[in-house]
C-alpha positions in Angstrom: 147.3 47.3 101.7 145.8 45.4 98.8 144.6 42.7 101.2 142.9 45.3 103.4 141.1 46.9 100.4 140.0 43.5 99.0 138.8 42.3 102.4 136.6 45.4 102.9 135.3 45.3 99.3 134.7 41.5 99.6 132.8 41.9 102.9 130.5 44.6 101.5 130.1 42.8 98.2 129.0 39.7 100.0 126.6 41.5 102.3 125.2 43.6 99.4 124.6 40.5 97.2 123.0 38.5 100.0 120.8 41.2 101.4 119.9 42.4 98.0 117.6 39.3 97.7 115.6 40.7 100.7 113.7 42.9 98.2 112.4 39.8 96.5 111.1 38.5 99.8 109.5 41.9 100.5 107.8 41.8 97.1 106.4 38.3 97.8 105.1 39.3 101.3 103.5 42.4 99.9 101.8 40.6 96.9 100.7 37.8 99.3 99.2 40.4 101.7 97.4 42.3 98.9 95.9 39.0 97.5 94.9 37.9 101.0 93.4 41.3 101.8 91.6 41.9 98.4 90.6 38.4 97.3 90.0 36.6 100.6 89.3 39.6 102.8 91.8 38.3 105.3 94.7 40.7 105.8 98.0 39.4 107.2 98.5 41.0 110.6 102.3 40.6 110.4 102.9 41.7 106.8 103.4 45.4 107.4 105.8 45.0 110.3 107.8 42.3 108.6 108.1 44.3 105.4 109.1 47.4 107.2 111.8 45.7 109.1 113.1 43.9 106.1 113.2 47.1 104.1 115.1 48.8 106.9 117.6 46.0 106.9 118.0 46.2 103.1 118.2 50.0 103.1 120.8 50.3 105.9 123.0 47.3 105.5 123.6 47.7 101.8 124.7 51.4 102.2 128.3 50.4 102.3 127.9 48.3 99.2 126.4 51.4 97.5 129.3 53.5 98.8 131.8 51.1 97.3 130.1 51.4 93.9 129.7 55.2 94.2 125.9 54.9 93.9 124.9 57.4 96.6 123.3 60.6 95.3 125.7 63.4 94.5 125.8 66.6 92.5 128.5 66.4 89.9 127.9 69.6 88.0 131.2 71.1 89.1 133.1 68.0 89.9 133.0 66.5 86.4 135.0 69.5 85.1 137.8 68.8 87.6 140.9 66.7 87.1 141.0 63.3 88.8 143.5 64.6 91.4 141.3 67.6 92.2 138.2 65.4 92.4 140.1 63.1 94.8 141.1 66.0 97.0 137.6 67.3 97.1 136.2 63.9 97.9 138.8 63.5 100.7 137.9 66.8 102.2 134.2 65.9 102.1 134.9 62.6 103.9 136.7 64.4 106.6 134.3 67.3 107.1 130.9 65.6 106.5 131.1 61.8 106.3 133.2 60.9 109.4 131.5 63.2 111.8 128.1 61.9 110.7 129.3 58.3 111.0 130.6 59.0 114.5 127.2 60.3 115.5 125.4 57.4 113.8 127.7 54.8 115.5 127.7 56.4 118.9 124.0 57.1 119.2 123.0 54.0 117.1 124.9 51.9 119.6 123.1 53.4 122.6 119.8 53.2 120.7 120.3 49.5 120.0 121.6 48.8 123.6 118.4 50.4 125.1 116.3 48.4 122.8 118.0 45.1 123.7 117.8 46.0 127.4 114.1 46.4 127.3 113.4 43.7 124.7 111.6 46.3 122.7 108.8 45.2 120.4 106.7 46.8 117.7 103.3 48.3 118.3 101.8 46.1 115.5 99.3 43.3 116.0 102.1 40.7 116.4 104.6 42.7 118.4 107.7 41.8 116.5 111.1 42.4 118.3 112.7 45.6 117.2 116.1 45.1 118.9 117.4 43.1 116.0 116.7 45.7 113.4 118.0 48.5 115.7 121.3 46.6 116.0 121.7 47.1 112.2 122.2 50.9 112.8 125.6 50.7 114.4 126.5 47.8 112.2 125.7 49.9 109.1 127.9 52.8 110.5 130.8 50.4 111.1 130.5 49.0 107.5 130.3 52.5 106.1 133.4 53.6 108.0 135.3 50.6 106.8 134.3 51.2 103.2 135.1 54.9 103.5 138.6 54.0 104.8 139.1 51.8 101.8 137.9 54.6 99.5 140.3 57.0 101.2 143.2 54.8 100.6 142.3 54.7 96.9 141.8 58.5 96.9 145.3 59.0 98.3 146.6 56.9 95.5 144.8 59.1 93.0 146.2 62.3 94.7 149.7 60.9 94.6 149.6 59.6 91.0 147.1 62.0 89.5 145.1 59.3 87.8 142.3 56.9 88.9 143.5 53.4 89.7 
């Protein structure tokens, strides 16, 4: 089981650290576009589309990395007063009731969404008509990575429920 957990954590860590650098690229594109627009009066036709797609990539594909590090928004007002075992039970229930049904919908419809985009070779409406099917493929990929990370988290939660303490 340890190999399973380390493999999922390693995959999401690798993806998170690599794709995290995309924000630097977005910053350079944005700064370059602002300078070109304001100083040289020559806006870049592709900058908005590229920045939007890169941000979508960053936002979606690093979601599993954020889940691994418990960085998603949560309301802990009541949870912090609970024992580790009760917290783990509550979190496990939330995974089953909320997380996995949403991931199923995201995976199922994201897959169809991406497949239609690939079938029609969909492009953006921007001046340079960038392909959209690549970024739409990230939707089901994100769902798959989130499901894997959630499974790893659930294995850990079960350990907390059994032993009563965080590992």
